[in-house]
VEXGUNU-476283 format. One line per field, with one value per residue (C-alpha): chain; x, y, z. Coordinates in nm, 2 decimals, m for minus. Last residue first. Layout:
kette = A;...
xx = X;...
yy = Y;...
zz = Z;...
This chain:
kette = A;A;A;A;A;A;A;A;A;A;A;A;A;A;A;A;A;A;A;A;A;A;A;A;A;A;A;A;A;A;A;A;A;A;A;A;A;A;A;A;A;A;A;A;A;A;A;A;A;A;A;A;A;A;A;A;A;A;A;A;A;A;A;A;A;A;A;A;A;A;A;A;A;A;A;A;A;A;A;A;A;A;A;A;A;A;A;A;A;A;A;A;A;A;A;A;A;A;A;A;A;A;A;A;A;A;A;A;A;A;A;A;A;A;A;A;A;A;A;A;A;A;A;A;A;A;A;A;A;A;A;A;A;A;A;A;A;A;A;A;A;A;A;A;A;A;A;A;A;A;A;A;A;A;A;A;A;A;A;A;A;A;A;A;A;A;A;A;A;A;A;A;A;A;A;A;A;A;A;A;A;A;A;A;A;A;A;A;A;A;A;A;A;A;A;A;A;A;A;A;A;A;A;A;A;A;A;A;A;A;A;A;A;A;A;A;A;A;A;A;A;A;A;A;A;A;A;A;A;A;A;A;A;A;A;A;A;A;A;A;A;A;A;A;A;A;A;A;A;A;A;A;A;A;A;A;A;A;A;A;A;A;A;A;A;A;A;A;A;A;A;A;A;A;A;A;A;A;A;A;A;A;A;A;A;A;A;A;A;A;A;A;A;A;A;A;A;A;A;A;A;A;A;A;A;A;A;A;A;A;A;A;A;A;A;A;A;A;A;A;A;A;A;A;A;A;A;A;A;A;A;A;A;A;A;A;A;A;A;A;A;A;A;A;A;A;A;A;A;A;A;A;A;A;A;A;A;A;A;A;A;A;A;A;A;A;A;A;A;A;A;A;A;A;A;A;A;A;A;A;A;A;A;A;A;A;A;A;A;A;A;A;A;A;A;A;A;A;A;A;A;A;A;A;A;A;A;A;A;A;A;A;A;A;A;A;A;A;A;A;A;A;A;A;A;A;A;A;A;A;A;A;A;A;A;A;A;A;A;A;A;A;A;A;A;A;A;A;A;A;A;A;A;A;A;A;A;A;A;A;A;A;A;A;A;A;A;A;A;A;A;A;A;A;A;A;A;A;A;A;A;A;A;A;A;A;A;A;A;A;A;A;A;A;A;A;A;A;A;A;A;A;A;A;A;A;A;A;A;A;A;A;A;A;A;A;A;A;A;A;A;A;A;A;A;A;A;A;A;A;A;A;A;A;A;A;A;A;A;A;A;A;A;A;A;A;A;A;A;A;A;A;A;A;A;A;A;A;A;A;A;A;A;A;A;A;A;A;A;A;A;A;A;A;A;A;A;A;A;A;A;A;A;A;A;A;A;A;A;A;A;A;A;A;A;A;A;A;A;A;A;A;A;A;A;A;A;A;A;A;A;A;A;A;A;A;A;A;A;A;A;A;A;A;A;A;A;A;A;A;A;A;A;A;A;A;A;A;A;A;A;A;A;A;A;A;A;A;A;A;A;A;A;A;A;A;A;A;A;A;A;A;A;A;A;A;A;A;A;A;A;A;A;A;A;A;A;A;A;A;A;A;A;A;A;A;A;A;A;A;A;A;A;A;A;A;A;A
xx = m0.21;m0.22;m0.42;m0.61;m0.78;m0.79;m0.99;m1.23;m1.33;m1.38;m1.62;m1.80;m1.89;m1.94;m2.22;m2.34;m2.43;m2.53;m2.78;m2.72;m2.98;m2.84;m2.82;m2.58;m2.32;m2.42;m2.36;m2.04;m1.92;m2.02;m1.86;m1.53;m1.49;m1.57;m1.32;m1.06;m1.17;m1.10;m0.71;m0.66;m0.43;m0.16;m0.22;0.00;m0.23;m0.49;m0.31;m0.22;m0.65;m0.76;m0.49;m0.67;m1.00;m1.09;m0.93;m1.19;m1.05;m1.26;m1.57;m1.59;m1.48;m1.71;m2.02;m1.86;m1.84;m2.19;m2.34;m2.10;m2.30;m2.65;m2.85;m2.88;m3.24;m3.48;m3.59;m3.59;m3.91;m4.12;m4.05;m4.07;m4.42;m4.51;m4.37;m4.57;m4.91;m5.05;m5.41;m5.51;m5.68;m5.51;m5.15;m5.09;m5.02;m4.89;m4.62;m4.57;m4.51;m4.26;m4.07;m4.03;m4.03;m3.71;m3.53;m3.61;m3.43;m3.64;m3.62;m3.52;m3.80;m3.87;m3.88;m4.07;m4.30;m4.37;m4.44;m4.74;m4.85;m4.88;m5.05;m5.32;m5.38;m5.49;m5.27;m5.50;m5.53;m5.79;m5.94;m5.53;m5.69;m5.53;m5.85;m5.91;m5.85;m5.78;m5.89;m5.71;m5.46;m5.44;m5.42;m5.67;m5.43;m5.18;m5.08;m5.08;m4.86;m4.93;m4.75;m4.75;m5.12;m5.17;m5.28;m5.26;m5.14;m5.24;m5.44;m5.26;m4.89;m5.06;m5.18;m4.81;m4.66;m4.95;m4.80;m4.42;m4.43;m4.71;m4.77;m4.43;m4.30;m4.58;m4.54;m4.18;m4.33;m4.50;m4.25;m3.98;m3.96;m3.96;m3.74;m3.46;m3.48;m3.43;m3.63;m3.45;m3.44;m3.72;m3.85;m4.16;m4.54;m4.51;m4.36;m4.71;m4.96;m4.76;m4.75;m5.10;m5.20;m4.99;m5.16;m5.53;m5.36;m5.25;m5.56;m5.80;m5.62;m5.60;m5.92;m5.97;m5.70;m5.51;m5.50;m5.22;m5.01;m5.09;m5.00;m4.68;m4.58;m4.68;m4.42;m4.50;m4.50;m4.82;m5.07;m4.98;m4.89;m5.15;m5.38;m5.37;m5.37;m5.69;m5.81;m5.75;m5.92;m6.22;m6.34;m6.58;m6.97;m7.22;m7.38;m7.31;m7.49;m7.76;m7.84;m7.82;m8.11;m8.32;m8.31;m8.49;m8.22;m8.38;m8.27;m8.62;m8.84;m8.63;m8.65;m8.46;m8.76;m8.75;m9.07;m9.28;m9.19;m9.44;m9.47;m9.10;m9.12;m9.03;m8.74;m8.81;m8.40;m8.47;m8.19;m7.91;m7.82;m7.68;m7.46;m7.32;m7.27;m7.01;m6.68;m6.34;m6.11;m5.73;m5.44;m5.30;m5.02;m4.70;m4.87;m4.56;m4.44;m4.75;m5.13;m5.17;m5.44;m5.69;m5.96;m6.15;m6.51;m6.67;m6.96;m7.00;m7.05;m6.87;m6.50;m6.36;m6.26;m6.06;m5.76;m5.60;m5.88;m5.90;m5.51;m5.65;m5.94;m5.72;m5.42;m5.70;m5.84;m5.52;m5.45;m5.74;m5.81;m5.41;m5.45;m5.80;m5.68;m5.37;m5.65;m5.82;m6.17;m6.28;m6.62;m6.71;m6.55;m6.77;m6.69;m6.74;m6.81;m6.49;m6.44;m6.43;m6.36;m6.25;m6.55;m6.53;m6.56;m6.20;m6.08;m5.73;m5.46;m5.19;m5.11;m5.13;m5.00;m4.68;m4.62;m4.26;m4.37;m4.09;m4.31;m4.48;m4.63;m4.96;m5.19;m5.59;m5.51;m5.74;m6.02;m6.07;m6.29;m6.31;m6.66;m6.44;m6.63;m6.53;m6.59;m6.59;m6.69;m6.60;m6.36;m6.00;m6.21;m6.17;m6.34;m6.51;m6.80;m7.00;m6.69;m6.68;m6.28;m6.37;m6.62;m6.33;m6.05;m6.25;m6.31;m5.95;m5.81;m6.07;m6.00;m5.61;m5.66;m5.87;m5.59;m5.36;m5.50;m5.51;m5.71;m6.03;m6.27;m6.57;m6.83;m6.88;m7.17;m7.13;m7.33;m7.45;m7.52;m7.74;m7.74;m8.00;m7.86;m7.50;m7.61;m7.80;m7.47;m7.52;m7.30;m7.27;m7.11;m6.89;m6.84;m6.55;m6.51;m6.14;m6.39;m6.29;m6.14;m6.47;m6.33;m6.46;m6.51;m6.66;m6.81;m6.96;m7.20;m7.31;m7.61;m7.70;m7.62;m7.95;m7.95;m7.87;m7.81;m7.45;m7.47;m7.31;m6.95;m6.67;m6.33;m6.06;m5.72;m5.41;m5.14;m4.79;m4.53;m4.38;m4.03;m3.88;m3.70;m3.61;m3.79;m3.85;m4.23;m4.15;m4.08;m4.23;m4.01;m4.17;m3.87;m3.80;m4.11;m4.31;m4.24;m4.46;m4.56;m4.26;m4.33;m4.21;m4.23;m4.58;m4.84;m4.80;m4.46;m4.18;m4.04;m3.70;m3.50;m3.45;m3.60;m3.63;m4.02;m4.11;m3.97;m4.18;m4.50;m4.43;m4.36;m4.68;m4.91;m4.74;m4.90;m5.22;m5.29;m5.35;m5.70;m5.96;m6.31;m6.64;m7.02;m7.30;m7.56;m7.75;m8.02;m8.09;m8.40;m8.37;m8.08;m8.24;m8.24;m8.41;m8.34;m8.53;m8.61;m8.64;m8.37;m8.12;m7.84;m7.98;m8.00;m8.32;m8.32;m8.56;m8.44;m8.69;m8.70;m8.66;m8.75;m8.57;m8.69;m8.43;m8.12;m7.79;m7.60;m7.29;m6.91;m6.79;m6.77;m7.16;m7.25;m7.10;m7.23;m7.59;m7.52;m7.48;m7.81;m8.00;m7.85;m7.90;m8.29;m8.29;m8.57;m8.89;m8.95;m9.24;m9.34;m9.67;m9.46;m9.11;m8.86;m8.52;m8.45;m8.80;m8.83;m8.49;m8.15;m7.84;m7.80;m7.70;m7.35;m7.20;m7.02;m6.72;m6.75;m6.94;m7.32;m7.53;m7.88;m7.63;m7.40;m7.20;m7.29;m7.37;m7.13;m7.17;m7.57;m7.82;m8.17;m8.40;m8.53;m8.51;m8.15;m8.00;m7.90;m7.59;m7.49;m7.12;m7.27;m7.12;m6.91;m7.00;m6.80;m6.88;m6.60;m6.53;m6.24;m6.13;m5.78;m5.59;m5.49;m5.24;m4.92;m4.66;m4.28;m3.94;m3.65;m3.32;m3.16;m3.31;m3.65;m3.80;m4.12;m4.36;m4.68;m4.82;m5.14;m5.13;m5.32;m5.06;m4.93;m5.01;m4.82;m4.93;m4.72;m4.83;m4.65;m4.84;m4.75;m4.63;m4.87;m5.11;m5.31;m5.52;m5.24;m5.01;m5.38;m5.40;m5.65;m5.90;m5.93;m5.95;m5.72;m5.75;m5.45;m5.28;m5.51;m5.46;m5.80;m6.03;m6.22;m6.28;m6.46;m6.31;m6.42;m6.61;m6.46;m6.66;m6.33;m6.37;m6.67;m6.60;m6.90;m7.02;m7.19;m6.90;m6.92;m7.25;m7.31;m7.44
yy = 4.02;4.40;4.37;4.08;4.29;4.57;4.36;4.22;4.53;4.68;4.43;4.45;4.82;4.74;4.49;4.74;5.01;4.74;4.51;4.17;4.00;4.04;3.67;3.66;3.57;3.77;4.09;3.91;3.85;4.24;4.37;4.19;4.36;4.70;4.66;4.56;4.82;5.05;4.94;5.05;5.36;5.10;4.86;4.58;4.35;4.42;4.26;3.95;3.96;3.97;3.71;3.45;3.50;3.15;3.03;3.20;3.37;3.72;3.54;3.37;3.66;3.90;3.62;3.57;3.93;3.97;3.75;3.91;4.24;4.13;4.32;4.05;4.20;3.93;3.78;3.43;3.40;3.21;3.45;3.75;3.68;3.61;3.87;4.13;3.94;3.71;3.70;3.93;3.65;3.66;3.81;4.16;4.38;4.16;4.04;4.41;4.52;4.21;4.28;4.69;4.59;4.35;4.67;4.89;4.68;4.47;4.40;4.78;4.87;5.16;4.89;4.61;4.89;5.01;4.64;4.62;5.02;4.88;4.54;4.70;5.01;4.80;4.64;4.54;4.88;4.99;5.30;5.33;5.59;5.60;5.49;5.14;4.95;5.30;5.35;5.47;5.76;5.88;6.26;6.29;6.06;6.33;6.39;6.01;5.96;5.72;5.45;5.30;5.39;5.04;4.92;4.61;4.70;5.08;5.05;4.83;5.00;5.35;5.12;4.96;5.35;5.43;5.20;5.28;5.68;5.80;5.51;5.43;5.80;5.88;5.63;5.74;6.08;5.96;5.75;5.97;5.94;5.57;5.61;5.82;5.59;5.27;4.97;4.66;4.80;4.87;4.52;4.54;4.61;4.95;4.93;4.76;5.00;5.31;5.14;5.05;5.43;5.57;5.34;5.47;5.82;5.75;5.47;5.78;6.06;5.83;5.76;6.10;6.11;6.43;6.51;6.25;6.44;6.78;6.62;6.54;6.90;7.04;6.87;6.68;6.68;6.48;6.69;7.04;6.90;6.71;6.93;7.18;6.92;6.84;7.23;7.27;6.93;7.01;6.79;6.64;6.72;6.44;6.52;6.89;6.91;6.68;6.88;7.19;7.05;6.90;6.53;6.18;6.02;6.06;6.41;6.42;6.34;6.53;6.87;6.98;7.10;7.01;7.20;6.96;6.73;6.58;6.95;7.09;7.48;7.60;7.72;7.75;7.68;7.91;7.82;7.92;8.17;8.44;8.24;8.13;7.74;7.46;7.69;7.52;7.53;7.46;7.21;7.07;7.18;7.16;7.45;7.62;7.30;7.28;7.13;6.94;6.71;6.73;6.96;7.18;7.28;7.62;7.83;8.20;8.51;8.68;8.81;9.09;9.21;9.50;9.32;9.42;9.26;8.92;8.86;8.91;8.66;8.33;8.41;8.44;8.15;7.95;8.01;7.88;7.59;7.48;7.56;7.34;7.10;7.01;7.02;6.71;6.64;6.97;6.96;7.26;7.61;7.91;8.25;8.56;8.85;9.17;9.37;9.69;9.82;9.55;9.29;9.43;9.12;9.06;9.43;9.33;9.60;9.34;9.20;9.49;9.67;9.47;9.58;9.64;10.06;10.25;10.50;10.26;9.94;9.95;10.06;10.01;9.65;9.60;9.30;8.95;8.63;8.31;8.10;7.74;7.43;7.16;6.77;6.56;6.21;6.21;5.90;6.10;6.33;6.09;6.31;6.06;6.23;6.33;6.17;6.50;6.46;6.39;6.70;6.95;6.78;6.79;7.19;7.27;7.12;7.29;7.64;7.58;7.49;7.84;7.98;7.85;8.01;8.34;8.57;8.42;8.60;8.52;8.41;8.10;7.77;7.45;7.20;6.90;6.60;6.24;5.98;6.00;5.87;5.77;5.38;5.50;5.45;5.59;5.52;5.72;5.62;5.76;5.58;5.62;5.56;5.31;5.15;4.76;4.81;5.05;5.26;5.28;5.59;5.55;5.83;5.76;5.96;5.88;6.03;6.28;6.35;6.51;6.81;6.96;7.30;7.47;7.85;8.19;8.04;8.35;8.27;8.36;8.36;8.30;8.49;8.35;8.56;8.61;8.68;8.92;8.85;9.09;9.13;9.52;9.45;9.26;8.86;8.60;8.44;8.16;7.82;7.91;7.77;8.11;8.28;7.98;8.09;7.99;7.67;7.47;7.09;6.95;7.19;7.01;7.11;6.86;6.80;6.96;6.74;6.81;7.13;7.08;6.92;7.22;7.38;7.10;7.18;7.57;7.45;7.24;7.54;7.76;7.55;7.52;7.90;7.87;7.82;7.94;7.87;8.04;8.05;8.24;8.01;7.67;7.42;7.67;7.83;8.00;7.67;7.42;7.10;6.88;6.81;6.81;6.61;6.32;6.08;6.33;6.11;6.20;6.59;6.80;7.11;7.25;7.30;7.17;7.28;7.19;7.39;7.50;7.56;7.48;7.68;7.62;7.92;7.77;7.76;7.53;7.21;7.29;7.26;6.92;6.86;6.92;6.76;6.41;6.42;6.54;6.21;6.00;6.11;5.98;6.18;5.94;6.09;5.94;5.69;5.71;5.73;5.58;5.87;5.63;5.70;5.67;5.30;5.22;5.17;5.03;4.79;5.08;4.94;4.67;4.71;4.86;5.00;4.73;4.72;4.76;4.65;4.31;4.15;4.46;4.75;5.10;5.36;5.22;5.38;5.15;5.22;5.30;5.65;6.02;6.11;5.75;5.48;5.41;5.82;5.91;6.22;6.34;6.68;6.95;7.25;7.58;7.82;8.16;8.37;8.75;8.76;9.02;9.23;9.41;9.39;9.58;9.34;9.50;9.37;9.51;9.64;10.01;9.91;9.55;9.43;9.18;9.24;9.06;8.88;8.88;8.61;8.62;8.29;8.14;8.48;8.46;8.58;8.79;8.81;9.11;9.09;8.85;8.57;8.59;8.26;8.31;8.40;8.06;7.88;8.00;8.18;8.05;7.69;7.72;7.51;7.12;6.97;6.70;6.40;6.49;6.65;6.46;6.34;6.66;6.80;7.11;7.42;7.68;8.06;8.34;8.43;8.36;8.20;7.93;7.74;7.44;7.27;7.01;6.95;6.77;6.64;6.26
zz = m0.52;m0.59;m0.96;m0.82;m0.55;m0.80;m1.06;m0.75;m0.65;m0.97;m1.06;m0.74;m0.82;m1.19;m1.07;m0.83;m1.09;m1.34;m1.11;m1.22;m1.39;m1.81;m1.81;m1.48;m1.67;m1.94;m1.77;m1.56;m1.99;m2.03;m1.75;m1.84;m2.21;m2.02;m1.79;m2.07;m2.28;m2.00;m1.94;m2.31;m2.18;m2.01;m1.75;m1.74;m1.53;m1.78;m2.03;m1.81;m1.73;m2.11;m2.21;m1.91;m2.04;m2.11;m1.80;m1.58;m1.30;m1.45;m1.49;m1.15;m0.94;m1.10;m0.99;m0.61;m0.61;m0.78;m0.47;m0.19;m0.26;m0.29;m0.61;m0.89;m1.05;m1.11;m1.44;m1.39;m1.71;m1.49;m1.20;m1.35;m1.53;m1.19;m1.06;m1.30;m1.19;m1.49;m1.58;m1.87;m2.14;m2.34;m2.33;m2.52;m2.27;m1.99;m2.23;m2.32;m1.98;m1.87;m2.17;m2.03;m1.67;m1.77;m1.99;m1.66;m1.43;m1.18;m0.82;m0.73;m0.51;m0.77;m1.08;m0.86;m0.76;m1.14;m1.21;m0.88;m1.04;m1.36;m1.26;m1.03;m1.27;m1.57;m1.81;m2.15;m2.26;m2.49;m2.20;m2.22;m2.54;m2.93;m3.07;m3.22;m3.51;m3.68;m3.99;m4.27;m4.33;m3.99;m4.00;m3.67;m3.47;m3.48;m3.11;m3.07;m3.40;m3.66;m3.82;m4.12;m4.32;m4.47;m4.15;m3.95;m3.61;m3.59;m3.25;m3.13;m3.16;m3.07;m2.74;m2.70;m2.74;m2.47;m2.22;m2.23;m2.31;m2.10;m1.87;m1.77;m1.77;m1.55;m1.28;m1.25;m1.19;m0.93;m0.79;m0.78;m0.40;m0.41;m0.67;m0.46;m0.17;m0.37;m0.16;m0.04;0.32;0.34;0.28;0.08;0.22;0.17;m0.18;m0.29;m0.14;m0.31;m0.67;m0.60;m0.46;m0.82;m1.05;m0.93;m0.98;m1.31;m1.47;m1.37;m1.50;m1.83;m1.90;m2.02;m2.23;m2.33;m1.97;m1.90;m2.19;m2.06;m1.69;m1.89;m2.05;m1.74;m1.53;m1.23;m0.87;m0.81;m0.59;m0.76;m1.09;m1.11;m0.98;m1.25;m1.53;m1.36;m1.38;m1.74;m1.84;m1.65;m1.36;m1.50;m1.54;m1.44;m1.09;m1.09;m1.47;m1.37;m1.05;m1.25;m1.49;m1.24;m1.13;m1.19;m1.47;m1.85;m1.89;m2.08;m1.74;m1.51;m1.71;m2.00;m2.23;m2.57;m2.69;m2.86;m3.13;m3.47;m3.56;m3.60;m3.61;m3.98;m4.17;m4.58;m4.65;m4.95;m5.19;m5.22;m5.56;m5.41;m5.23;m5.43;m5.52;m5.49;m5.55;m5.52;m5.26;m5.39;m5.29;m4.97;m4.70;m4.93;m5.13;m5.28;m5.41;m5.62;m5.65;m5.35;m5.23;m4.99;m5.21;m5.01;m5.03;m5.13;m5.04;m5.12;m5.04;m5.26;m5.39;m5.40;m5.83;m5.73;m5.88;m5.49;m5.38;m5.60;m5.44;m5.11;m5.17;m5.26;m5.04;m4.73;m4.85;m4.94;m4.59;m4.40;m4.66;m4.54;m4.19;m4.11;m4.37;m4.11;m3.86;m3.98;m4.13;m4.34;m4.41;m4.57;m4.68;m4.62;m4.78;m4.60;m4.77;m4.68;m4.37;m4.45;m4.10;m3.89;m3.70;m3.32;m3.07;m3.20;m3.12;m3.29;m3.20;m3.14;m3.47;m3.72;m3.41;m3.45;m3.83;m3.74;m3.72;m3.83;m4.05;m4.22;m4.05;m4.28;m3.99;m4.11;m4.22;m4.49;m4.40;m4.49;m4.51;m4.35;m4.28;m4.23;m4.17;m3.92;m3.89;m3.56;m3.63;m3.99;m3.96;m3.97;m3.70;m3.44;m3.16;m2.96;m2.87;m2.57;m2.35;m2.10;m2.20;m2.58;m2.59;m2.40;m2.66;m2.97;m2.91;m2.75;m3.10;m3.31;m3.14;m3.22;m3.56;m3.60;m3.38;m3.62;m3.95;m3.83;m3.62;m3.45;m3.35;m3.62;m3.32;m3.33;m3.46;m3.24;m3.41;m3.20;m3.37;m3.29;m3.59;m3.87;m4.14;m4.04;m4.16;m4.45;m4.64;m5.04;m5.34;m5.62;m5.97;m6.22;m6.55;m6.73;m7.12;m7.24;m7.50;m7.37;m7.03;m6.93;m6.66;m6.31;m6.09;m5.73;m5.53;m5.13;m4.99;m4.61;m4.48;m4.25;m3.93;m3.71;m3.52;m3.17;m3.16;m2.95;m3.04;m3.03;m2.93;m2.84;m2.82;m2.62;m2.71;m2.52;m2.66;m2.79;m2.86;m3.23;m3.21;m3.42;m3.73;m3.99;m4.36;m4.30;m4.27;m3.95;m4.01;m3.74;m3.53;m3.31;m3.34;m3.68;m3.89;m3.88;m4.21;m4.36;m4.72;m4.89;m4.74;m4.47;m4.48;m4.33;m4.20;m3.86;m3.79;m3.85;m3.47;m3.34;m3.14;m2.81;m2.61;m2.27;m2.24;m2.13;m2.45;m2.69;m2.54;m2.60;m2.96;m2.96;m2.81;m3.06;m3.34;m3.22;m3.08;m2.70;m2.58;m2.41;m2.47;m2.46;m2.43;m2.48;m2.64;m2.53;m2.68;m2.98;m3.06;m3.39;m3.58;m3.37;m3.60;m3.78;m4.12;m4.45;m4.73;m4.51;m4.76;m4.65;m4.81;m5.18;m5.08;m5.06;m4.87;m4.60;m4.25;m3.98;m3.67;m3.28;m2.99;m2.68;m2.31;m2.01;m2.20;m2.07;m2.12;m2.23;m2.08;m2.33;m2.07;m2.00;m2.39;m2.40;m2.10;m2.23;m2.57;m2.41;m2.19;m2.48;m2.65;m2.40;m2.36;m2.72;m2.89;m3.04;m3.45;m3.61;m3.86;m4.11;m4.43;m4.44;m4.39;m4.45;m4.08;m3.95;m4.10;m3.89;m4.02;m3.91;m4.17;m4.49;m4.57;m4.41;m4.10;m4.06;m3.65;m3.48;m3.47;m3.15;m2.98;m2.84;m3.01;m3.03;m2.78;m2.91;m3.00;m3.41;m3.36;m3.30;m3.52;m3.26;m3.36;m3.31;m3.22;m3.33;m3.05;m2.87;m2.80;m2.90;m2.99;m3.36;m3.36;m3.63;m3.58;m3.73;m3.74;m3.78;m3.90;m4.01;m4.20;m4.20;m4.52;m4.69;m4.47;m4.65;m4.69;m4.77;m4.92;m4.95;m5.20;m5.20;m5.20;m5.28;m5.31;m5.12;m5.02;m4.65;m4.54;m4.16;m3.99;m3.65;m3.61;m4.05;m4.19;m4.54;m4.90;m5.13;m5.45;m5.68;m5.93;m5.91;m5.86;m5.57;m5.53;m5.84;m6.08;m5.96;m6.04;m6.41;m6.52;m6.80;m6.78;m6.43;m6.24;m6.12;m6.02;m5.85;m6.02;m6.37;m6.49;m6.73;m6.47;m6.28;m6.58;m6.72;m6.58;m6.77;m6.75;m6.52;m6.41;m6.01;m6.01;m6.23;m6.44;m6.38;m6.67;m6.76;m6.38;m6.41;m6.08;m5.98
């Protein structure tokens, strides 16, 4: 336990009050108001999440003028837990192991998945996992890194209760891979472009929560120039250089509980440590400081997360800590201040990312951010905090901070403050030394565990990249960019989509040609994609969040979930395979099922235990079949129209008038009810029109 009563505020050298004595929504410095830290008045600072520019607002001759002061310089460190069955240096199972055999399911009791080595028992030695090595190699290849055939492990010494060894085995100086790069679109702009490709519709609330005074990009991609006028911010692909990827151990998980004694009202805080996670295999992805805005930082993390999920090396479940991010944030003065008619665009465009801008401030590290929302909020808060201090001629020093999730005011709806946990000047020497119990890591046939060389292993096991898969789906199947992007965001969905299309085509080929709907057959790939992305994904999501207190979770915001999901939102956990989904889509395309019938059948197949029934068997058992024969529909319509119970409506129809359409709608509903919803809607209306016209003229 830390004695917070002895902690000193880095900003004002004032004494911080103990967290237990503060309201849950605010932790403020006792000597400096939070509003002043964040840039009160004067100066009044605003942050643009798209451009990463910190502006000072002022007024000149009746209009508001905005002066760009600082830009943000951001680097990221991503800690991704590898999806391998055992820990990095022991045989203890991870949550990715097989339940009931050598693995343990998610949510088991604390400290049951441990090995004597994980707890630093004397005499135990590390044994490297070949599965972890293979997963890290594929991760490095997916991120475009140069993979070193020879690397080394070393000890990073520091002392903390969740690190039993007293050191972490890592690869700080001799990494597994280096010199990679990824290209992506900034996070918000990527979502905005997706909405445009879908054809507009209802505007979605941006990930950052409600629009705040600092948010000058909430109007469909518009930013503000130095005179306060709006201009369109054009999103551009951003290239992030990867400095290195290192294979290392994870630590245990510390949970803090505070209880109150009902007798005397005293509070007691206890910390509990779970070593189930200690020793699990991690890769740390360290980038160069190439990012220039909060949205670029979130976009970079989302891109890396998607690539790791695509190759299967990490499940990317940020809400469970499988993927965590550290931000390194600093600010640099804006060289061109936008005066003399400059609208501020030069500030955005002249960003030589491979060279730090002049007078870049000290780097501040914000630790353990576990959602995209927190990444945006922490980058914004740090930019404003550091800019405010710089304006007071008291620039921040090198330090490590942690992020407080809860919001502190309406001006920061994304979240609260960052807090200093240690100054870099006081940092302990990690005393790096080569790991004496492990030889150098040589990527040969024995280490990879498959009898292949490094090049052969990568060529055989690295799947098609998401960008290549997206382009192929658009080219070969005629899908839109947005639909292809949704499918490729879930790697198992790509194979499921292609197998379903193949099955649907085979099923249609065996059906009578006279019964096929030519329009639907031509659009079969699009039809399969719609059923996969809309209906099947909806059932998978419902199954994942069923019974959770967090409520509904959007498919593209799984990392914002408030509770642990029952399973990832992926078609991998669907009980409907490609054969049954393809047969269902073929019946819809052929016209033997309506969309409403097919949705009910899909729900039955998804919830059926065990999954055995075919779509045709379910339709037959429930009497769901489309009546499309013209003669049968005419007989059905005549029976309804000439029914004595509907005589008054028939007489009103014969009299004519402006309300005839209501009578037609009444008869259509009666016919549909008489057919138990099985009548083909369009053909039924045609048959009803013929019957009514015949009766009217008779």
